[in-house]
PALOZA-200846 format. One record per residue (C-alpha): x, z, y; chain. Coordinates in steps of 0.5 Angstrom, whole numbers, always signed. Example, Ala and Ser with C-alpha at 12.3 -4.5 7.8 and 13.67 -1.06 7.14 Angstrom:
# PALOZA-200846
+25; +16; -9; A;
+27; +14; -2; A;
# end
This chain:
# PALOZA-200846
-10; +99; +20; A;
-11; +95; +14; A;
-19; +96; +14; A;
-19; +93; +21; A;
-16; +87; +19; A;
-20; +86; +13; A;
-26; +87; +17; A;
-24; +82; +22; A;
-22; +77; +16; A;
-29; +78; +13; A;
-33; +78; +19; A;
-37; +72; +21; A;
-32; +69; +25; A;
-27; +71; +20; A;
-31; +67; +14; A;
-31; +61; +18; A;
-24; +61; +19; A;
-23; +62; +12; A;
-28; +56; +10; A;
-24; +52; +15; A;
-18; +53; +12; A;
-21; +51; +5; A;
-24; +45; +8; A;
-17; +42; +11; A;
-14; +44; +4; A;
-19; +40; +0; A;
-18; +34; +5; A;
-11; +34; +4; A;
-11; +34; -3; A;
-17; +29; -4; A;
-16; +24; +1; A;
-8; +24; +4; A;
-4; +26; -2; A;
-6; +21; -6; A;
-4; +16; -2; A;
+3; +19; -1; A;
+9; +19; -5; A;
+8; +26; -7; A;
+2; +24; -12; A;
+7; +18; -15; A;
+13; +21; -16; A;
+17; +18; -22; A;
+16; +22; -28; A;
+20; +22; -34; A;
+16; +20; -40; A;
+16; +22; -47; A;
+18; +16; -52; A;
+10; +16; -55; A;
+7; +18; -49; A;
+1; +14; -46; A;
+2; +11; -39; A;
+1; +5; -35; A;
+6; +0; -35; A;
+6; +1; -27; A;
+4; +7; -23; A;
+5; +3; -16; A;
+4; -4; -14; A;
+5; -8; -8; A;
+1; -15; -8; A;
+0; -20; -3; A;
-7; -22; -1; A;
-10; -27; -7; A;
-4; -25; -12; A;
-6; -22; -19; A;
-3; -17; -24; A;
-4; -15; -31; A;
-5; -7; -32; A;
-5; -4; -39; A;
-4; +3; -42; A;
+2; +3; -47; A;
+2; +7; -53; A;
-6; +7; -54; A;
-10; +3; -60; A;
-17; +3; -56; A;
-20; -1; -50; A;
-19; +3; -44; A;
-24; +2; -38; A;
-22; +0; -31; A;
-25; +2; -25; A;
-22; +1; -17; A;
-24; +6; -12; A;
-24; +0; -7; A;
-27; -6; -9; A;
-26; -10; -3; A;
-18; -9; -3; A;
-17; -10; -10; A;
-21; -11; -16; A;
-20; -10; -23; A;
-23; -13; -29; A;
-25; -11; -36; A;
-18; -13; -39; A;
-14; -10; -33; A;
-12; -16; -29; A;
-12; -13; -22; A;
-14; -18; -16; A;
-12; -17; -9; A;
-17; -19; -4; A;
-15; -16; +3; A;
-10; -11; +6; A;
-11; -4; +5; A;
-10; +1; -1; A;
-14; +3; -7; A;
-13; +7; -13; A;
-14; +4; -20; A;
-17; +9; -25; A;
-16; +8; -32; A;
-20; +12; -37; A;
-19; +13; -45; A;
-23; +18; -48; A;
-23; +24; -43; A;
-16; +22; -40; A;
-15; +19; -33; A;
-9; +15; -31; A;
-8; +12; -24; A;
-4; +6; -21; A;
-4; +6; -13; A;
-5; -2; -11; A;
-2; -4; -4; A;
-4; -10; -1; A;
+0; -13; +4; A;
+0; -20; +9; A;
+3; -22; +15; A;
+0; -22; +21; A;
+1; -29; +23; A;
+2; -35; +18; A;
+3; -40; +23; A;
+6; -40; +30; A;
+8; -45; +35; A;
+13; -43; +41; A;
+16; -47; +46; A;
+24; -46; +47; A;
+26; -39; +50; A;
+19; -36; +48; A;
+18; -30; +43; A;
+13; -27; +39; A;
+12; -21; +34; A;
+11; -21; +27; A;
+9; -16; +23; A;
+7; -14; +15; A;
+0; -12; +15; A;
-2; -6; +10; A;
+5; -4; +10; A;
+8; +3; +11; A;
+15; +1; +11; A;
+19; -4; +15; A;
+21; -11; +12; A;
+27; -15; +12; A;
+27; -21; +16; A;
+30; -28; +16; A;
+30; -35; +18; A;
+30; -41; +14; A;
+34; -45; +20; A;
+37; -41; +26; A;
+38; -47; +30; A;
+31; -47; +31; A;
+28; -40; +31; A;
+32; -33; +30; A;
+28; -27; +28; A;
+30; -20; +30; A;
+31; -14; +25; A;
+24; -12; +28; A;
+20; -18; +27; A;
+21; -21; +34; A;
+22; -29; +33; A;
+25; -32; +39; A;
+25; -40; +39; A;
+32; -44; +40; A;
+30; -51; +40; A;
+25; -56; +38; A;
+24; -56; +30; A;
+21; -52; +25; A;
+23; -46; +21; A;
+20; -41; +16; A;
+21; -34; +17; A;
+21; -29; +11; A;
+19; -22; +11; A;
+22; -19; +5; A;
+18; -12; +3; A;
+19; -8; -4; A;
+20; -15; -8; A;
+15; -19; -4; A;
+16; -24; +1; A;
+11; -26; +6; A;
+12; -33; +10; A;
+11; -35; +17; A;
+12; -43; +19; A;
+15; -43; +26; A;
+14; -50; +30; A;
+18; -50; +36; A;
+16; -55; +42; A;
+20; -57; +48; A;
# end
């Protein structure tokens, strides 16, 4: 009985199944897991261990951040896996260009440290509505919800899901706060 199952596993259809599962595991490991929180767990560092000042950064489109290695006395090399999303210069200054996710790799000697960079932006910077109309705002590039608020609730109100409803004539700013960053949409209400 065991021999039959072993023969089925290594017969041509069985080999294809094994290769299929190996390919799926490789796909998970190299493409999906680096973009999840499993890859960026909080670690407890030893006092003199070499580490990055941040391992996970959220930036607004056009924003910059200085990335550096702690406890090292030689210059590392920086590189980005997707320079269209965010690029890094030789001194570690990360610049966000467009919405998406990229990994910044920092290499010194044989060791490589990684930092995930998420670039976010709001779907509409300006919005013109008539009193009673509504429109939906969202944060592009975010895998989590924002906290929405209005600067003037007598002009426009916003729901917790980003639905903006015009109340009366005037202007208001709608703010979406997400992971310490704030995106803004200027709402103009006409009668």
